[in-house]
Structure formats: C-alpha cells, structure tokens
C-alpha positions as CSV (number, residue, x, y, z in Angstrom):
1,X,-29.9,-7.4,5.4
2,X,-28.3,-4.4,3.7
3,X,-27.6,-1.4,6.0
4,X,-27.8,2.3,5.1
5,X,-24.9,4.6,5.3
6,X,-25.0,7.1,8.1
7,X,-25.0,10.7,7.0
8,X,-26.7,9.8,3.7
9,X,-27.9,12.9,1.8
10,X,-31.4,11.8,2.4
11,X,-30.8,12.9,6.0
12,X,-30.4,16.5,4.7
13,X,-27.9,18.4,2.5
14,X,-24.4,17.6,3.8
15,X,-22.5,20.7,4.8
16,X,-19.3,19.0,3.5
17,X,-20.6,19.4,0.0
18,X,-20.1,23.1,0.3
19,X,-16.4,22.8,1.0
20,X,-15.4,21.9,-2.7
21,X,-17.4,24.9,-3.9
22,X,-15.6,27.2,-1.4
23,X,-12.3,25.7,-2.5
24,X,-13.1,26.4,-6.2
25,X,-14.2,29.9,-5.4
26,X,-10.8,30.5,-3.7
27,X,-8.9,28.9,-6.6
28,X,-10.8,30.9,-9.2
29,X,-10.1,34.2,-7.3
30,X,-6.4,33.3,-7.2
31,X,-6.4,32.4,-10.9
32,X,-8.1,35.6,-11.9
33,X,-5.5,37.5,-9.8
34,X,-2.8,36.2,-12.2
35,X,-4.1,38.2,-15.2
36,X,-1.6,41.0,-14.6
37,X,1.3,38.6,-14.4
38,X,2.1,35.6,-16.6
39,X,-1.5,34.5,-16.7
40,X,-2.9,31.1,-15.7
41,X,-3.8,28.1,-17.9
42,X,-7.5,27.8,-18.4
43,X,-7.1,24.1,-18.7
44,X,-5.9,23.9,-15.1
45,X,-8.8,26.0,-14.0
46,X,-11.3,23.7,-15.8
47,X,-9.6,20.7,-14.3
48,X,-9.8,22.0,-10.8
49,X,-13.4,23.0,-11.3
50,X,-14.2,19.5,-12.6
51,X,-12.5,18.0,-9.5
52,X,-14.6,20.2,-7.2
53,X,-17.8,19.1,-9.1
54,X,-16.9,15.5,-8.8
55,X,-16.3,15.9,-5.1
56,X,-19.8,17.4,-4.7
57,X,-21.3,14.6,-6.8
58,X,-19.5,12.0,-4.6
59,X,-20.7,13.6,-1.4
60,X,-24.3,13.7,-2.7
61,X,-24.2,10.3,-4.3
62,X,-26.9,7.9,-2.8
63,X,-24.6,5.3,-1.1
64,X,-27.5,3.2,0.3
65,X,-25.7,-0.1,-0.6
66,X,-22.3,-1.4,-1.5
67,X,-22.6,-0.5,-5.3
68,X,-23.5,3.0,-4.3
69,X,-20.6,3.1,-1.9
70,X,-18.3,2.0,-4.6
71,X,-19.4,4.7,-7.0
72,X,-18.9,7.2,-4.2
73,X,-15.4,5.9,-3.6
74,X,-14.6,6.1,-7.3
75,X,-15.7,9.8,-7.3
76,X,-14.2,10.9,-4.0
77,X,-11.0,8.8,-4.0
78,X,-9.9,8.5,-7.6
79,X,-11.5,10.7,-10.2
80,X,-12.0,13.9,-8.2
81,X,-8.4,13.9,-6.7
82,X,-6.8,13.4,-10.2
83,X,-8.7,16.3,-11.6
84,X,-7.8,18.5,-8.6
85,X,-4.2,17.5,-8.8
86,X,-4.0,18.4,-12.6
87,X,-5.4,21.8,-11.6
88,X,-2.0,22.5,-9.9
89,X,-3.4,24.3,-6.9
90,X,0.0,24.3,-5.1
91,X,1.6,26.1,-8.0
92,X,-1.2,28.7,-8.0
93,X,-0.9,29.2,-4.3
94,X,2.8,29.8,-4.5
95,X,2.2,32.4,-7.2
96,X,-0.5,34.1,-5.2
97,X,1.4,34.4,-1.9
98,X,4.4,36.7,-1.2
99,X,8.0,35.6,-2.0
100,X,8.8,35.2,1.7
101,X,5.9,32.8,2.3
102,X,6.7,31.0,-0.9
103,X,10.3,30.4,0.1
104,X,9.2,29.1,3.5
105,X,6.8,26.7,1.8
106,X,9.5,25.4,-0.5
107,X,11.8,24.9,2.5
108,X,9.1,22.9,4.2
109,X,8.6,20.7,1.1
110,X,12.3,19.9,1.2
111,X,12.1,18.5,4.7
112,X,12.8,14.7,4.8
113,X,9.4,14.1,6.5
114,X,7.7,15.7,3.5
115,X,9.7,13.6,1.1
116,X,8.6,10.4,2.9
117,X,5.0,11.5,3.0
118,X,5.1,12.4,-0.7
119,X,6.6,9.1,-1.9
120,X,4.3,7.1,-4.2
121,X,4.6,4.0,-2.0
122,X,3.2,6.0,0.9
123,X,0.2,7.0,-1.3
124,X,-0.2,3.4,-2.4
125,X,-0.3,2.2,1.2
126,X,-2.9,4.8,2.2
127,X,-5.1,4.2,-0.8
128,X,-5.0,0.5,-1.7
129,X,-4.0,-0.5,1.8
130,X,-6.8,1.6,3.3
131,X,-9.3,-0.2,1.1
132,X,-8.2,-3.6,2.2
133,X,-8.4,-2.5,5.8
134,X,-11.8,-1.0,5.3
135,X,-13.4,-4.1,3.8
136,X,-11.6,-6.9,5.6
137,X,-12.1,-5.5,9.1
138,X,-15.2,-4.3,10.9
139,X,-14.4,-0.7,9.9
140,X,-16.8,-0.6,7.0
141,X,-19.6,-2.1,9.1
142,X,-19.0,0.4,11.9
143,X,-19.0,3.4,9.4
144,X,-22.6,2.5,8.4
145,X,-24.0,3.5,11.8
146,X,-21.5,6.2,12.8
147,X,-21.8,9.4,10.9
148,X,-18.5,10.8,12.3
149,X,-16.6,7.6,11.3
150,X,-18.3,7.7,7.9
151,X,-17.2,11.3,7.4
152,X,-13.6,10.3,8.3
153,X,-13.7,7.4,5.8
154,X,-14.8,9.9,3.1
155,X,-12.1,12.3,4.1
156,X,-9.5,9.5,3.9
157,X,-10.7,8.7,0.4
158,X,-10.2,12.3,-0.8
159,X,-6.8,13.0,1.0
160,X,-5.2,9.7,0.2
161,X,-6.4,9.7,-3.3
162,X,-5.0,13.3,-3.8
163,X,-1.7,12.3,-2.3
164,X,-1.4,9.2,-4.5
165,X,-2.4,11.1,-7.7
166,X,0.0,13.9,-6.9
167,X,2.9,11.6,-6.1
168,X,2.4,9.8,-9.4
169,X,1.6,12.6,-11.9
170,X,1.2,15.9,-10.0
171,X,2.5,19.1,-11.7
172,X,2.9,21.0,-8.4
173,X,6.4,21.5,-6.9
174,X,7.3,19.3,-4.0
175,X,9.9,16.9,-2.6
176,X,12.1,14.9,-5.0
177,X,10.1,12.0,-6.4
178,X,11.3,8.7,-7.9
179,X,11.8,8.6,-11.7
180,X,8.9,7.9,-14.0
181,X,9.6,4.1,-14.4
182,X,9.5,3.7,-10.6
183,X,6.2,5.5,-10.4
184,X,4.8,3.4,-13.2
185,X,5.8,0.3,-11.2
186,X,4.0,1.7,-8.1
187,X,1.0,2.5,-10.2
188,X,1.0,-1.1,-11.6
189,X,1.1,-2.5,-8.0
190,X,-1.9,-0.3,-7.2
191,X,-3.8,-1.7,-10.2
192,X,-3.0,-5.2,-9.0
193,X,-4.1,-4.4,-5.4
194,X,-7.4,-3.0,-6.5
195,X,-8.0,-5.9,-8.9
196,X,-7.2,-8.5,-6.2
197,X,-9.5,-6.8,-3.7
198,X,-12.3,-6.6,-6.3
199,X,-11.9,-10.4,-6.8
200,X,-12.1,-11.0,-3.0
201,X,-15.2,-8.9,-2.8
202,X,-16.8,-10.6,-5.8
203,X,-16.2,-14.0,-4.2
204,X,-17.4,-12.8,-0.8
205,X,-14.5,-14.3,1.1
206,X,-12.6,-12.8,4.0
207,X,-14.6,-9.6,3.8
208,X,-16.7,-8.1,6.5
209,X,-19.4,-6.3,4.4
210,X,-23.1,-6.5,5.3
211,X,-24.4,-7.0,1.7
212,X,-26.1,-9.7,-0.4
213,X,-24.1,-11.8,-2.9
214,X,-25.6,-9.8,-5.7
215,X,-24.5,-6.5,-4.1
216,X,-21.0,-7.8,-3.4
217,X,-20.7,-8.8,-7.1
218,X,-22.1,-5.5,-8.4
219,X,-19.8,-3.4,-6.0
220,X,-16.8,-5.5,-7.0
221,X,-17.5,-5.0,-10.7
222,X,-17.7,-1.2,-10.2
223,X,-14.4,-1.3,-8.3
224,X,-12.7,-3.4,-10.9
225,X,-13.7,-1.5,-14.1
226,X,-14.1,1.9,-12.5
227,X,-10.7,1.6,-10.8
228,X,-9.2,0.5,-14.1
229,X,-10.6,3.7,-15.8
230,X,-9.3,6.0,-13.1
231,X,-5.8,4.3,-13.1
232,X,-5.6,4.5,-16.9
233,X,-6.3,8.2,-16.7
234,X,-3.6,8.6,-14.0
235,X,-1.2,6.7,-16.2
236,X,-1.9,9.0,-19.1
237,X,-1.4,12.0,-16.9
238,X,2.0,10.5,-15.9
239,X,3.0,10.0,-19.5
240,X,2.2,13.6,-20.3
241,X,4.6,14.7,-17.5
242,X,7.3,12.4,-18.9
243,X,7.9,14.6,-21.9
244,X,9.8,17.4,-20.2
245,X,11.7,14.7,-18.3
246,X,12.9,13.3,-21.6
247,X,13.8,16.7,-22.9
248,X,15.7,17.6,-19.7
249,X,17.8,14.4,-20.1
250,X,19.2,15.6,-23.4
251,X,22.5,17.6,-23.3
252,X,21.8,21.3,-23.0
253,X,24.0,24.3,-23.5
254,X,25.5,25.4,-20.2
255,X,23.8,28.8,-20.4
256,X,20.3,27.3,-20.5
257,X,18.6,26.8,-17.1
258,X,17.2,23.3,-16.4
C-alpha cells in the first residue's frame, strides 16, 4: 500500500514555502540598491526569482506517492538550485556589505575546509550519494511518517543541490575549483549515478520504497529523464563559464589584470 508523505500541503500551507519568497525579497532589495553603483544584471535577478518560484512549487507539490516525490526532488534538488546559483547571490551579497565584511568573507572562503566543502566531488557525494542512501535504506520509509525528518530530507535536497550546481558552474567567488574538464567528468559521474539509481528503482530491486511496481516505474522514469534535463542545463551553464577561462588562458599584456 502506498503511504502519504508527512507534512504534505494538504495538511495546511507549509511555512517553509514562505522562506524562498523572503529570500527573493532580500535579493531584490540588494539588487535595487546597486542602481547607484555599477548596476546589476537583470538576467541574474530573473534567474534567482525563477529559482525561488521553483522552490515554492516544489514545497507545494503534492508528493502523495513516489512519482510526486520525484517531481518534488527534481524541483527542489536540481532545477531550483541551478536557477538560484546562476543568480549569483554571493556576488550580490559581497557588493551589498561593507569592504571590511567582504574581506572577512573572502578570507573565510580561502580556508582549506571551505575548499574541501566546495569541491565538486563533495557535492556529488551529497547529491547522488544521498539519493542512493535515501532509497536503499529505511530512510525514505521513515520520512513518510515523520514530518521533521521529511523536512530535513527536503532541506538536504536544496542545500546539496545548490552546492553541487555552484561547484560545477556557479559564477560566485569561492575557493579554487578544479578546471572545467575535471568538473565535466564529475558531472558525467553524477549523470551515471542518477541513471543507475533510476534503473534500480525501475526494476524494484534492492530499494526500500513502499510503492507499487507501476509507481516505482513511473518514479524511476521521472528521475531518469528529468534528471537528464537538469544535468544538461547544468552542463550548458558550465560551458558558458568556460569562455572567460579560455580567454584568460591566452597571453595577455603584462599591464592587463587577469
């Protein structure tokens, strides 16, 4: 018998759905505050607004069964984080705060621990590895009846998805990241990990998911094709960031700053 997710929107409007709206309000206020300076890209503002909208949609999505849960994961853990990352909220925050706070933040980002956390492999382990742990252990089953655990799973989707998207293609400043070819390899491993998990779910082997065979197959199909779409978008975002890297690799006059 299929179980219903704890904390489903039918139980009342989730307060967590207000958080993305508050975040976008703060982002918009900071972006408007840049009008007297160098300005701020409208495309970044639109991207962050889209990400906040996708987060709200994911939190309100009716995840009554595994296919609904997979759509929710796609929104919260893949599409929304990518849109938020491309909004460059870190860059905007650094421009909005004072120079002293900005320098302290940059020093923090240069700490070795920050570099380890921001590595694409870390993001891969938290995203793809987290999904394997969720579906191959009793964790998913337990989250169906425990609203607090269910909220933590959703939070993990968002934070790990954001970290992975930023580590692959984020425009914000941060610790030194591997070169683009390495990030492409990590992204390729992520694609393979999602595809393999989708096949396992489709076959219904090794997984601990209370769902019918039809629901398992529908959920696996959403994971397979929806994940492919999100990862293609992430790869495109990475290729866009590759352009300045190629330009920077050409010989430049000594007087020109990198």
